[in-house]
mmCIF file of the N, C-alpha and C atoms, coordinates in Angstrom:
data_MODEL
# 
_entry.id   MODEL 
# 
loop_
_atom_site.group_PDB 
_atom_site.id 
_atom_site.type_symbol 
_atom_site.label_atom_id 
_atom_site.label_alt_id 
_atom_site.label_comp_id 
_atom_site.label_asym_id 
_atom_site.label_entity_id 
_atom_site.label_seq_id 
_atom_site.pdbx_PDB_ins_code 
_atom_site.Cartn_x 
_atom_site.Cartn_y 
_atom_site.Cartn_z 
_atom_site.occupancy 
_atom_site.B_iso_or_equiv 
_atom_site.pdbx_formal_charge 
_atom_site.auth_seq_id 
_atom_site.auth_comp_id 
_atom_site.auth_asym_id 
_atom_site.auth_atom_id 
_atom_site.pdbx_PDB_model_num 
ATOM 1   N N  . UNK A 1 1  ? 0.840   -1.179 0.000   1.00 0.00 ? 1  UNK A N  1 
ATOM 2   C CA . UNK A 1 1  ? 0.000   0.000  0.000   1.00 0.00 ? 1  UNK A CA 1 
ATOM 3   C C  . UNK A 1 1  ? 0.884   1.240  0.000   1.00 0.00 ? 1  UNK A C  1 
ATOM 4   N N  . UNK A 1 2  ? 0.345   2.286  -0.578  1.00 0.00 ? 2  UNK A N  1 
ATOM 5   C CA . UNK A 1 2  ? 1.071   3.547  -0.674  1.00 0.00 ? 2  UNK A CA 1 
ATOM 6   C C  . UNK A 1 2  ? 0.766   4.428  0.530   1.00 0.00 ? 2  UNK A C  1 
ATOM 7   N N  . UNK A 1 3  ? 1.620   5.407  0.736   1.00 0.00 ? 3  UNK A N  1 
ATOM 8   C CA . UNK A 1 3  ? 1.402   6.426  1.761   1.00 0.00 ? 3  UNK A CA 1 
ATOM 9   C C  . UNK A 1 3  ? 1.025   7.715  1.074   1.00 0.00 ? 3  UNK A C  1 
ATOM 10  N N  . UNK A 1 4  ? 0.189   8.494  1.727   1.00 0.00 ? 4  UNK A N  1 
ATOM 11  C CA . UNK A 1 4  ? -0.274  9.758  1.175   1.00 0.00 ? 4  UNK A CA 1 
ATOM 12  C C  . UNK A 1 4  ? -0.046  10.843 2.213   1.00 0.00 ? 4  UNK A C  1 
ATOM 13  N N  . UNK A 1 5  ? 0.649   11.881 1.834   1.00 0.00 ? 5  UNK A N  1 
ATOM 14  C CA . UNK A 1 5  ? 0.880   13.014 2.724   1.00 0.00 ? 5  UNK A CA 1 
ATOM 15  C C  . UNK A 1 5  ? 0.117   14.207 2.155   1.00 0.00 ? 5  UNK A C  1 
ATOM 16  N N  . UNK A 1 6  ? -0.690  14.820 2.998   1.00 0.00 ? 6  UNK A N  1 
ATOM 17  C CA . UNK A 1 6  ? -1.461  15.988 2.588   1.00 0.00 ? 6  UNK A CA 1 
ATOM 18  C C  . UNK A 1 6  ? -0.981  17.162 3.425   1.00 0.00 ? 6  UNK A C  1 
ATOM 19  N N  . UNK A 1 7  ? -0.475  18.173 2.768   1.00 0.00 ? 7  UNK A N  1 
ATOM 20  C CA . UNK A 1 7  ? 0.075   19.333 3.465   1.00 0.00 ? 7  UNK A CA 1 
ATOM 21  C C  . UNK A 1 7  ? -0.880  20.516 3.392   1.00 0.00 ? 7  UNK A C  1 
ATOM 22  N N  . UNK A 1 8  ? -0.647  21.477 4.302   1.00 0.00 ? 8  UNK A N  1 
ATOM 23  C CA . UNK A 1 8  ? -1.365  22.756 4.320   1.00 0.00 ? 8  UNK A CA 1 
ATOM 24  C C  . UNK A 1 8  ? -2.876  22.591 4.440   1.00 0.00 ? 8  UNK A C  1 
ATOM 25  N N  . UNK A 1 9  ? -3.288  21.743 5.363   1.00 0.00 ? 9  UNK A N  1 
ATOM 26  C CA . UNK A 1 9  ? -4.713  21.556 5.637   1.00 0.00 ? 9  UNK A CA 1 
ATOM 27  C C  . UNK A 1 9  ? -5.122  22.531 6.729   1.00 0.00 ? 9  UNK A C  1 
ATOM 28  N N  . UNK A 1 10 ? -6.198  23.233 6.521   1.00 0.00 ? 10 UNK A N  1 
ATOM 29  C CA . UNK A 1 10 ? -6.705  24.189 7.491   1.00 0.00 ? 10 UNK A CA 1 
ATOM 30  C C  . UNK A 1 10 ? -7.000  23.478 8.812   1.00 0.00 ? 10 UNK A C  1 
ATOM 31  N N  . UNK A 1 11 ? -6.701  24.125 9.917   1.00 0.00 ? 11 UNK A N  1 
ATOM 32  C CA . UNK A 1 11 ? -6.926  23.537 11.236  1.00 0.00 ? 11 UNK A CA 1 
ATOM 33  C C  . UNK A 1 11 ? -8.383  23.162 11.466  1.00 0.00 ? 11 UNK A C  1 
ATOM 34  N N  . UNK A 1 12 ? -9.311  23.918 10.895  1.00 0.00 ? 12 UNK A N  1 
ATOM 35  C CA . UNK A 1 12 ? -10.735 23.615 11.054  1.00 0.00 ? 12 UNK A CA 1 
ATOM 36  C C  . UNK A 1 12 ? -11.071 22.262 10.424  1.00 0.00 ? 12 UNK A C  1 
ATOM 37  N N  . UNK A 1 13 ? -10.445 21.959 9.299   1.00 0.00 ? 13 UNK A N  1 
ATOM 38  C CA . UNK A 1 13 ? -10.684 20.686 8.619   1.00 0.00 ? 13 UNK A CA 1 
ATOM 39  C C  . UNK A 1 13 ? -10.123 19.539 9.451   1.00 0.00 ? 13 UNK A C  1 
ATOM 40  N N  . UNK A 1 14 ? -8.926  19.744 9.990   1.00 0.00 ? 14 UNK A N  1 
ATOM 41  C CA . UNK A 1 14 ? -8.312  18.712 10.830  1.00 0.00 ? 14 UNK A CA 1 
ATOM 42  C C  . UNK A 1 14 ? -9.174  18.460 12.068  1.00 0.00 ? 14 UNK A C  1 
ATOM 43  N N  . UNK A 1 15 ? -9.652  19.529 12.692  1.00 0.00 ? 15 UNK A N  1 
ATOM 44  C CA . UNK A 1 15 ? -10.504 19.382 13.872  1.00 0.00 ? 15 UNK A CA 1 
ATOM 45  C C  . UNK A 1 15 ? -11.799 18.647 13.529  1.00 0.00 ? 15 UNK A C  1 
ATOM 46  N N  . UNK A 1 16 ? -12.389 18.980 12.390  1.00 0.00 ? 16 UNK A N  1 
ATOM 47  C CA . UNK A 1 16 ? -13.621 18.314 11.964  1.00 0.00 ? 16 UNK A CA 1 
ATOM 48  C C  . UNK A 1 16 ? -13.364 16.835 11.681  1.00 0.00 ? 16 UNK A C  1 
ATOM 49  N N  . UNK A 1 17 ? -12.223 16.527 11.077  1.00 0.00 ? 17 UNK A N  1 
ATOM 50  C CA . UNK A 1 17 ? -11.861 15.136 10.798  1.00 0.00 ? 17 UNK A CA 1 
ATOM 51  C C  . UNK A 1 17 ? -11.715 14.362 12.102  1.00 0.00 ? 17 UNK A C  1 
ATOM 52  N N  . UNK A 1 18 ? -11.033 14.943 13.059  1.00 0.00 ? 18 UNK A N  1 
ATOM 53  C CA . UNK A 1 18 ? -10.837 14.275 14.344  1.00 0.00 ? 18 UNK A CA 1 
ATOM 54  C C  . UNK A 1 18 ? -12.159 14.078 15.071  1.00 0.00 ? 18 UNK A C  1 
ATOM 55  N N  . UNK A 1 19 ? -13.043 15.071 15.014  1.00 0.00 ? 19 UNK A N  1 
ATOM 56  C CA . UNK A 1 19 ? -14.349 14.962 15.662  1.00 0.00 ? 19 UNK A CA 1 
ATOM 57  C C  . UNK A 1 19 ? -15.185 13.867 15.011  1.00 0.00 ? 19 UNK A C  1 
ATOM 58  N N  . UNK A 1 20 ? -15.179 13.834 13.703  1.00 0.00 ? 20 UNK A N  1 
ATOM 59  C CA . UNK A 1 20 ? -15.946 12.814 12.988  1.00 0.00 ? 20 UNK A CA 1 
ATOM 60  C C  . UNK A 1 20 ? -15.375 11.433 13.270  1.00 0.00 ? 20 UNK A C  1 
ATOM 61  N N  . UNK A 1 21 ? -14.055 11.322 13.311  1.00 0.00 ? 21 UNK A N  1 
ATOM 62  C CA . UNK A 1 21 ? -13.408 10.041 13.618  1.00 0.00 ? 21 UNK A CA 1 
ATOM 63  C C  . UNK A 1 21 ? -13.818 9.571  15.006  1.00 0.00 ? 21 UNK A C  1 
ATOM 64  N N  . UNK A 1 22 ? -13.846 10.494 15.962  1.00 0.00 ? 22 UNK A N  1 
ATOM 65  C CA . UNK A 1 22 ? -14.245 10.142 17.322  1.00 0.00 ? 22 UNK A CA 1 
ATOM 66  C C  . UNK A 1 22 ? -15.670 9.628  17.385  1.00 0.00 ? 22 UNK A C  1 
ATOM 67  N N  . UNK A 1 23 ? -16.563 10.248 16.620  1.00 0.00 ? 23 UNK A N  1 
ATOM 68  C CA . UNK A 1 23 ? -17.963 9.808  16.590  1.00 0.00 ? 23 UNK A CA 1 
ATOM 69  C C  . UNK A 1 23 ? -18.088 8.383  16.047  1.00 0.00 ? 23 UNK A C  1 
ATOM 70  N N  . UNK A 1 24 ? -17.183 8.039  15.125  1.00 0.00 ? 24 UNK A N  1 
ATOM 71  C CA . UNK A 1 24 ? -17.233 6.709  14.505  1.00 0.00 ? 24 UNK A CA 1 
ATOM 72  C C  . UNK A 1 24 ? -16.309 5.709  15.196  1.00 0.00 ? 24 UNK A C  1 
ATOM 73  N N  . UNK A 1 25 ? -15.630 6.142  16.254  1.00 0.00 ? 25 UNK A N  1 
ATOM 74  C CA . UNK A 1 25 ? -14.742 5.237  16.991  1.00 0.00 ? 25 UNK A CA 1 
ATOM 75  C C  . UNK A 1 25 ? -13.512 4.825  16.200  1.00 0.00 ? 25 UNK A C  1 
ATOM 76  N N  . UNK A 1 26 ? -13.006 5.724  15.377  1.00 0.00 ? 26 UNK A N  1 
ATOM 77  C CA . UNK A 1 26 ? -11.827 5.439  14.559  1.00 0.00 ? 26 UNK A CA 1 
ATOM 78  C C  . UNK A 1 26 ? -10.762 6.494  14.803  1.00 0.00 ? 26 UNK A C  1 
ATOM 79  N N  . UNK A 1 27 ? -9.562  6.181  14.367  1.00 0.00 ? 27 UNK A N  1 
ATOM 80  C CA . UNK A 1 27 ? -8.505  7.185  14.391  1.00 0.00 ? 27 UNK A CA 1 
ATOM 81  C C  . UNK A 1 27 ? -8.760  8.177  13.259  1.00 0.00 ? 27 UNK A C  1 
ATOM 82  N N  . UNK A 1 28 ? -8.132  9.332  13.351  1.00 0.00 ? 28 UNK A N  1 
ATOM 83  C CA . UNK A 1 28 ? -8.268  10.325 12.279  1.00 0.00 ? 28 UNK A CA 1 
ATOM 84  C C  . UNK A 1 28 ? -7.743  9.755  10.965  1.00 0.00 ? 28 UNK A C  1 
ATOM 85  N N  . UNK A 1 29 ? -6.684  8.986  11.034  1.00 0.00 ? 29 UNK A N  1 
ATOM 86  C CA . UNK A 1 29 ? -6.114  8.381  9.827   1.00 0.00 ? 29 UNK A CA 1 
ATOM 87  C C  . UNK A 1 29 ? -7.087  7.383  9.201   1.00 0.00 ? 29 UNK A C  1 
ATOM 88  N N  . UNK A 1 30 ? -7.720  6.553  10.030  1.00 0.00 ? 30 UNK A N  1 
ATOM 89  C CA . UNK A 1 30 ? -8.690  5.587  9.521   1.00 0.00 ? 30 UNK A CA 1 
ATOM 90  C C  . UNK A 1 30 ? -9.907  6.306  8.930   1.00 0.00 ? 30 UNK A C  1 
ATOM 91  N N  . UNK A 1 31 ? -10.322 7.382  9.584   1.00 0.00 ? 31 UNK A N  1 
ATOM 92  C CA . UNK A 1 31 ? -11.454 8.159  9.066   1.00 0.00 ? 31 UNK A CA 1 
ATOM 93  C C  . UNK A 1 31 ? -11.101 8.792  7.729   1.00 0.00 ? 31 UNK A C  1 
ATOM 94  N N  . UNK A 1 32 ? -9.893  9.291  7.618   1.00 0.00 ? 32 UNK A N  1 
ATOM 95  C CA . UNK A 1 32 ? -9.418  9.883  6.370   1.00 0.00 ? 32 UNK A CA 1 
ATOM 96  C C  . UNK A 1 32 ? -9.443  8.844  5.250   1.00 0.00 ? 32 UNK A C  1 
ATOM 97  N N  . UNK A 1 33 ? -8.989  7.631  5.537   1.00 0.00 ? 33 UNK A N  1 
ATOM 98  C CA . UNK A 1 33 ? -9.016  6.555  4.529   1.00 0.00 ? 33 UNK A CA 1 
ATOM 99  C C  . UNK A 1 33 ? -10.454 6.254  4.106   1.00 0.00 ? 33 UNK A C  1 
ATOM 100 N N  . UNK A 1 34 ? -11.380 6.185  5.090   1.00 0.00 ? 34 UNK A N  1 
ATOM 101 C CA . UNK A 1 34 ? -12.776 5.891  4.774   1.00 0.00 ? 34 UNK A CA 1 
ATOM 102 C C  . UNK A 1 34 ? -13.388 6.978  3.902   1.00 0.00 ? 34 UNK A C  1 
ATOM 103 N N  . UNK A 1 35 ? -13.082 8.239  4.205   1.00 0.00 ? 35 UNK A N  1 
ATOM 104 C CA . UNK A 1 35 ? -13.622 9.355  3.422   1.00 0.00 ? 35 UNK A CA 1 
ATOM 105 C C  . UNK A 1 35 ? -13.099 9.299  1.985   1.00 0.00 ? 35 UNK A C  1 
ATOM 106 N N  . UNK A 1 36 ? -11.812 9.072  1.835   1.00 0.00 ? 36 UNK A N  1 
ATOM 107 C CA . UNK A 1 36 ? -11.232 8.984  0.491   1.00 0.00 ? 36 UNK A CA 1 
ATOM 108 C C  . UNK A 1 36 ? -11.827 7.811  -0.287  1.00 0.00 ? 36 UNK A C  1 
ATOM 109 N N  . UNK A 1 37 ? -11.961 6.678  0.387   1.00 0.00 ? 37 UNK A N  1 
ATOM 110 C CA . UNK A 1 37 ? -12.520 5.505  -0.279  1.00 0.00 ? 37 UNK A CA 1 
ATOM 111 C C  . UNK A 1 37 ? -13.954 5.744  -0.732  1.00 0.00 ? 37 UNK A C  1 
ATOM 112 N N  . UNK A 1 38 ? -14.780 6.300  0.142   1.00 0.00 ? 38 UNK A N  1 
ATOM 113 C CA . UNK A 1 38 ? -16.178 6.509  -0.223  1.00 0.00 ? 38 UNK A CA 1 
ATOM 114 C C  . UNK A 1 38 ? -16.333 7.570  -1.308  1.00 0.00 ? 38 UNK A C  1 
ATOM 115 N N  . UNK A 1 39 ? -15.438 8.559  -1.314  1.00 0.00 ? 39 UNK A N  1 
ATOM 116 C CA . UNK A 1 39 ? -15.530 9.621  -2.321  1.00 0.00 ? 39 UNK A CA 1 
ATOM 117 C C  . UNK A 1 39 ? -15.010 9.176  -3.677  1.00 0.00 ? 39 UNK A C  1 
ATOM 118 N N  . UNK A 1 40 ? -14.011 8.317  -3.689  1.00 0.00 ? 40 UNK A N  1 
ATOM 119 C CA . UNK A 1 40 ? -13.349 7.994  -4.944  1.00 0.00 ? 40 UNK A CA 1 
ATOM 120 C C  . UNK A 1 40 ? -13.701 6.635  -5.522  1.00 0.00 ? 40 UNK A C  1 
ATOM 121 N N  . UNK A 1 41 ? -14.171 5.716  -4.689  1.00 0.00 ? 41 UNK A N  1 
ATOM 122 C CA . UNK A 1 41 ? -14.423 4.363  -5.184  1.00 0.00 ? 41 UNK A CA 1 
ATOM 123 C C  . UNK A 1 41 ? -15.893 3.982  -5.195  1.00 0.00 ? 41 UNK A C  1 
ATOM 124 N N  . UNK A 1 42 ? -16.781 4.930  -4.939  1.00 0.00 ? 42 UNK A N  1 
ATOM 125 C CA . UNK A 1 42 ? -18.206 4.615  -4.987  1.00 0.00 ? 42 UNK A CA 1 
ATOM 126 C C  . UNK A 1 42 ? -18.602 4.370  -6.441  1.00 0.00 ? 42 UNK A C  1 
ATOM 127 N N  . UNK A 1 43 ? -19.668 3.615  -6.644  1.00 0.00 ? 43 UNK A N  1 
ATOM 128 C CA . UNK A 1 43 ? -20.099 3.336  -8.015  1.00 0.00 ? 43 UNK A CA 1 
ATOM 129 C C  . UNK A 1 43 ? -20.417 4.632  -8.769  1.00 0.00 ? 43 UNK A C  1 
ATOM 130 N N  . UNK A 1 44 ? -20.048 4.656  -10.019 1.00 0.00 ? 44 UNK A N  1 
ATOM 131 C CA . UNK A 1 44 ? -20.313 5.815  -10.859 1.00 0.00 ? 44 UNK A CA 1 
ATOM 132 C C  . UNK A 1 44 ? -21.808 5.920  -11.109 1.00 0.00 ? 44 UNK A C  1 
ATOM 133 N N  . UNK A 1 45 ? -22.320 7.134  -11.022 1.00 0.00 ? 45 UNK A N  1 
ATOM 134 C CA . UNK A 1 45 ? -23.735 7.349  -11.285 1.00 0.00 ? 45 UNK A CA 1 
ATOM 135 C C  . UNK A 1 45 ? -23.989 7.253  -12.780 1.00 0.00 ? 45 UNK A C  1 
ATOM 136 N N  . UNK A 1 46 ? -25.153 6.708  -13.126 1.00 0.00 ? 46 UNK A N  1 
ATOM 137 C CA . UNK A 1 46 ? -25.530 6.613  -14.531 1.00 0.00 ? 46 UNK A CA 1 
ATOM 138 C C  . UNK A 1 46 ? -25.912 7.990  -15.046 1.00 0.00 ? 46 UNK A C  1 
ATOM 139 N N  . UNK A 1 47 ? -25.594 8.229  -16.303 1.00 0.00 ? 47 UNK A N  1 
ATOM 140 C CA . UNK A 1 47 ? -26.038 9.467  -16.936 1.00 0.00 ? 47 UNK A CA 1 
ATOM 141 C C  . UNK A 1 47 ? -27.527 9.338  -17.249 1.00 0.00 ? 47 UNK A C  1 
ATOM 142 N N  . UNK A 1 48 ? -28.153 10.452 -17.547 1.00 0.00 ? 48 UNK A N  1 
ATOM 143 C CA . UNK A 1 48 ? -29.570 10.435 -17.897 1.00 0.00 ? 48 UNK A CA 1 
ATOM 144 C C  . UNK A 1 48 ? -29.800 9.560  -19.122 1.00 0.00 ? 48 UNK A C  1 
ATOM 145 N N  . UNK A 1 49 ? -28.894 9.652  -20.086 1.00 0.00 ? 49 UNK A N  1 
ATOM 146 C CA . UNK A 1 49 ? -29.003 8.847  -21.305 1.00 0.00 ? 49 UNK A CA 1 
ATOM 147 C C  . UNK A 1 49 ? -28.935 7.360  -20.971 1.00 0.00 ? 49 UNK A C  1 
ATOM 148 N N  . UNK A 1 50 ? -27.993 6.977  -20.092 1.00 0.00 ? 50 UNK A N  1 
ATOM 149 C CA . UNK A 1 50 ? -27.876 5.564  -19.705 1.00 0.00 ? 50 UNK A CA 1 
ATOM 150 C C  . UNK A 1 50 ? -29.128 5.081  -18.978 1.00 0.00 ? 50 UNK A C  1 
ATOM 151 N N  . UNK A 1 51 ? -29.691 5.931  -18.131 1.00 0.00 ? 51 UNK A N  1 
ATOM 152 C CA . UNK A 1 51 ? -30.908 5.564  -17.413 1.00 0.00 ? 51 UNK A CA 1 
ATOM 153 C C  . UNK A 1 51 ? -32.058 5.342  -18.389 1.00 0.00 ? 51 UNK A C  1 
ATOM 154 N N  . UNK A 1 52 ? -32.180 6.220  -19.377 1.00 0.00 ? 52 UNK A N  1 
ATOM 155 C CA . UNK A 1 52 ? -33.240 6.055  -20.380 1.00 0.00 ? 52 UNK A CA 1 
ATOM 156 C C  . UNK A 1 52 ? -33.037 4.790  -21.203 1.00 0.00 ? 52 UNK A C  1 
ATOM 157 N N  . UNK A 1 53 ? -31.791 4.481  -21.521 1.00 0.00 ? 53 UNK A N  1 
ATOM 158 C CA . UNK A 1 53 ? -31.507 3.286  -22.313 1.00 0.00 ? 53 UNK A CA 1 
ATOM 159 C C  . UNK A 1 53 ? -31.821 2.004  -21.553 1.00 0.00 ? 53 UNK A C  1 
ATOM 160 N N  . UNK A 1 54 ? -31.853 2.077  -20.224 1.00 0.00 ? 54 UNK A N  1 
ATOM 161 C CA . UNK A 1 54 ? -32.130 0.896  -19.418 1.00 0.00 ? 54 UNK A CA 1 
ATOM 162 C C  . UNK A 1 54 ? -33.617 0.669  -19.150 1.00 0.00 ? 54 UNK A C  1 
ATOM 163 N N  . UNK A 1 55 ? -34.467 1.575  -19.639 1.00 0.00 ? 55 UNK A N  1 
ATOM 164 C CA . UNK A 1 55 ? -35.903 1.383  -19.482 1.00 0.00 ? 55 UNK A CA 1 
ATOM 165 C C  . UNK A 1 55 ? -36.328 0.261  -20.420 1.00 0.00 ? 55 UNK A C  1 
ATOM 166 N N  . UNK A 1 56 ? -37.053 -0.726 -19.916 1.00 0.00 ? 56 UNK A N  1 
ATOM 167 C CA . UNK A 1 56 ? -37.443 -1.842 -20.787 1.00 0.00 ? 56 UNK A CA 1 
ATOM 168 C C  . UNK A 1 56 ? -38.368 -1.389 -21.908 1.00 0.00 ? 56 UNK A C  1 
ATOM 169 N N  . UNK A 1 57 ? -38.242 -2.029 -23.041 1.00 0.00 ? 57 UNK A N  1 
ATOM 170 C CA . UNK A 1 57 ? -39.055 -1.716 -24.212 1.00 0.00 ? 57 UNK A CA 1 
ATOM 171 C C  . UNK A 1 57 ? -40.330 -2.551 -24.132 1.00 0.00 ? 57 UNK A C  1 
ATOM 172 N N  . UNK A 1 58 ? -41.369 -1.969 -23.545 1.00 0.00 ? 58 UNK A N  1 
ATOM 173 C CA . UNK A 1 58 ? -42.630 -2.694 -23.391 1.00 0.00 ? 58 UNK A CA 1 
ATOM 174 C C  . UNK A 1 58 ? -43.760 -1.891 -24.006 1.00 0.00 ? 58 UNK A C  1 
ATOM 175 N N  . UNK A 1 59 ? -44.714 -2.583 -24.554 1.00 0.00 ? 59 UNK A N  1 
ATOM 176 C CA . UNK A 1 59 ? -45.882 -1.922 -25.111 1.00 0.00 ? 59 UNK A CA 1 
ATOM 177 C C  . UNK A 1 59 ? -45.577 -1.175 -26.399 1.00 0.00 ? 59 UNK A C  1 
ATOM 178 N N  . UNK A 1 60 ? -46.600 -0.494 -26.880 1.00 0.00 ? 60 UNK A N  1 
ATOM 179 C CA . UNK A 1 60 ? -46.461 0.330  -28.075 1.00 0.00 ? 60 UNK A CA 1 
ATOM 180 C C  . UNK A 1 60 ? -46.823 1.752  -27.697 1.00 0.00 ? 60 UNK A C  1 
ATOM 181 N N  . UNK A 1 61 ? -46.531 2.684  -28.572 1.00 0.00 ? 61 UNK A N  1 
ATOM 182 C CA . UNK A 1 61 ? -46.858 4.082  -28.291 1.00 0.00 ? 61 UNK A CA 1 
ATOM 183 C C  . UNK A 1 61 ? -48.355 4.255  -28.043 1.00 0.00 ? 61 UNK A C  1 
ATOM 184 N N  . UNK A 1 62 ? -49.160 3.475  -28.745 1.00 0.00 ? 62 UNK A N  1 
ATOM 185 C CA . UNK A 1 62 ? -50.607 3.587  -28.587 1.00 0.00 ? 62 UNK A CA 1 
ATOM 186 C C  . UNK A 1 62 ? -51.047 3.225  -27.167 1.00 0.00 ? 62 UNK A C  1 
ATOM 187 N N  . UNK A 1 63 ? -50.303 2.358  -26.506 1.00 0.00 ? 63 UNK A N  1 
ATOM 188 C CA . UNK A 1 63 ? -50.644 1.983  -25.133 1.00 0.00 ? 63 UNK A CA 1 
ATOM 189 C C  . UNK A 1 63 ? -50.540 3.171  -24.180 1.00 0.00 ? 63 UNK A C  1 
ATOM 190 N N  . UNK A 1 64 ? -49.770 4.172  -24.548 1.00 0.00 ? 64 UNK A N  1 
ATOM 191 C CA . UNK A 1 64 ? -49.513 5.292  -23.658 1.00 0.00 ? 64 UNK A CA 1 
ATOM 192 C C  . UNK A 1 64 ? -50.125 6.605  -24.136 1.00 0.00 ? 64 UNK A C  1 
ATOM 193 N N  . UNK A 1 65 ? -50.947 6.532  -25.175 1.00 0.00 ? 65 UNK A N  1 
ATOM 194 C CA . UNK A 1 65 ? -51.577 7.739  -25.682 1.00 0.00 ? 65 UNK A CA 1 
ATOM 195 C C  . UNK A 1 65 ? -52.609 8.251  -24.692 1.00 0.00 ? 65 UNK A C  1 
ATOM 196 N N  . UNK A 1 66 ? -52.744 9.566  -24.641 1.00 0.00 ? 66 UNK A N  1 
ATOM 197 C CA . UNK A 1 66 ? -53.720 10.191 -23.757 1.00 0.00 ? 66 UNK A CA 1 
ATOM 198 C C  . UNK A 1 66 ? -55.124 10.019 -24.351 1.00 0.00 ? 66 UNK A C  1 
ATOM 199 N N  . UNK A 1 67 ? -56.031 9.678  -23.496 1.00 0.00 ? 67 UNK A N  1 
ATOM 200 C CA . UNK A 1 67 ? -57.425 9.532  -23.926 1.00 0.00 ? 67 UNK A CA 1 
ATOM 201 C C  . UNK A 1 67 ? -58.130 10.838 -23.602 1.00 0.00 ? 67 UNK A C  1 
ATOM 202 N N  . UNK A 1 68 ? -58.598 11.517 -24.638 1.00 0.00 ? 68 UNK A N  1 
ATOM 203 C CA . UNK A 1 68 ? -59.336 12.760 -24.428 1.00 0.00 ? 68 UNK A CA 1 
ATOM 204 C C  . UNK A 1 68 ? -60.779 12.423 -24.091 1.00 0.00 ? 68 UNK A C  1 
ATOM 205 N N  . UNK A 1 69 ? -61.200 12.928 -22.976 1.00 0.00 ? 69 UNK A N  1 
ATOM 206 C CA . UNK A 1 69 ? -62.562 12.700 -22.532 1.00 0.00 ? 69 UNK A CA 1 
ATOM 207 C C  . UNK A 1 69 ? -63.190 14.068 -22.310 1.00 0.00 ? 69 UNK A C  1 
ATOM 208 N N  . UNK A 1 70 ? -64.121 14.447 -23.155 1.00 0.00 ? 70 UNK A N  1 
ATOM 209 C CA . UNK A 1 70 ? -64.733 15.774 -23.090 1.00 0.00 ? 70 UNK A CA 1 
ATOM 210 C C  . UNK A 1 70 ? -65.506 15.994 -21.780 1.00 0.00 ? 70 UNK A C  1 
ATOM 211 N N  . UNK A 1 71 ? -65.853 14.937 -21.092 1.00 0.00 ? 71 UNK A N  1 
ATOM 212 C CA . UNK A 1 71 ? -66.637 15.087 -19.856 1.00 0.00 ? 71 UNK A CA 1 
ATOM 213 C C  . UNK A 1 71 ? -65.750 15.490 -18.676 1.00 0.00 ? 71 UNK A C  1 
ATOM 214 N N  . UNK A 1 72 ? -64.439 15.432 -18.853 1.00 0.00 ? 72 UNK A N  1 
ATOM 215 C CA . UNK A 1 72 ? -63.545 15.855 -17.766 1.00 0.00 ? 72 UNK A CA 1 
ATOM 216 C C  . UNK A 1 72 ? -63.692 17.341 -17.560 1.00 0.00 ? 72 UNK A C  1 
ATOM 217 N N  . UNK A 1 73 ? -63.778 17.753 -16.307 1.00 0.00 ? 73 UNK A N  1 
ATOM 218 C CA . UNK A 1 73 ? -63.899 19.189 -16.034 1.00 0.00 ? 73 UNK A CA 1 
ATOM 219 C C  . UNK A 1 73 ? -62.515 19.836 -16.076 1.00 0.00 ? 73 UNK A C  1 
ATOM 220 N N  . UNK A 1 74 ? -62.493 21.104 -16.368 1.00 0.00 ? 74 UNK A N  1 
ATOM 221 C CA . UNK A 1 74 ? -61.256 21.868 -16.426 1.00 0.00 ? 74 UNK A CA 1 
ATOM 222 C C  . UNK A 1 74 ? -60.899 22.273 -14.997 1.00 0.00 ? 74 UNK A C  1 
ATOM 223 N N  . UNK A 1 75 ? -59.871 21.691 -14.447 1.00 0.00 ? 75 UNK A N  1 
ATOM 224 C CA . UNK A 1 75 ? -59.517 21.928 -13.053 1.00 0.00 ? 75 UNK A CA 1 
ATOM 225 C C  . UNK A 1 75 ? -58.839 23.274 -12.840 1.00 0.00 ? 75 UNK A C  1 
ATOM 226 N N  . UNK A 1 76 ? -58.482 23.958 -13.913 1.00 0.00 ? 76 UNK A N  1 
ATOM 227 C CA . UNK A 1 76 ? -57.797 25.237 -13.790 1.00 0.00 ? 76 UNK A CA 1 
ATOM 228 C C  . UNK A 1 76 ? -58.736 26.438 -13.874 1.00 0.00 ? 76 UNK A C  1 
ATOM 229 N N  . UNK A 1 77 ? -59.983 26.204 -14.148 1.00 0.00 ? 77 UNK A N  1 
ATOM 230 C CA . UNK A 1 77 ? -60.970 27.300 -14.234 1.00 0.00 ? 77 UNK A CA 1 
ATOM 231 C C  . UNK A 1 77 ? -62.089 27.105 -13.245 1.00 0.00 ? 77 UNK A C  1 
# 
C-alpha cells in the first residue's frame, strides 16, 4: 500500500476530521481513509441517457396515448 501526505490543511478541517473520527470510533487516519474511499471508489452514477436506455421496451406508443374525454372538467378554471 502507498502512503499519502497531505500538506497545508486548514486547522478547522483537521478538527472536523478528528471529531468525525471520534464519533465513529476510529482514528483520524482511519477516518481519512474511509472518506477517500467513499468519495473515490463509490459506483459511478448513470447518466440520464444511460438511465433512459435501461428502461425496458414494453408496449407500443398507442398503449400510452392520452385519452381525451370531453366530460372531464377543467380543473384550472
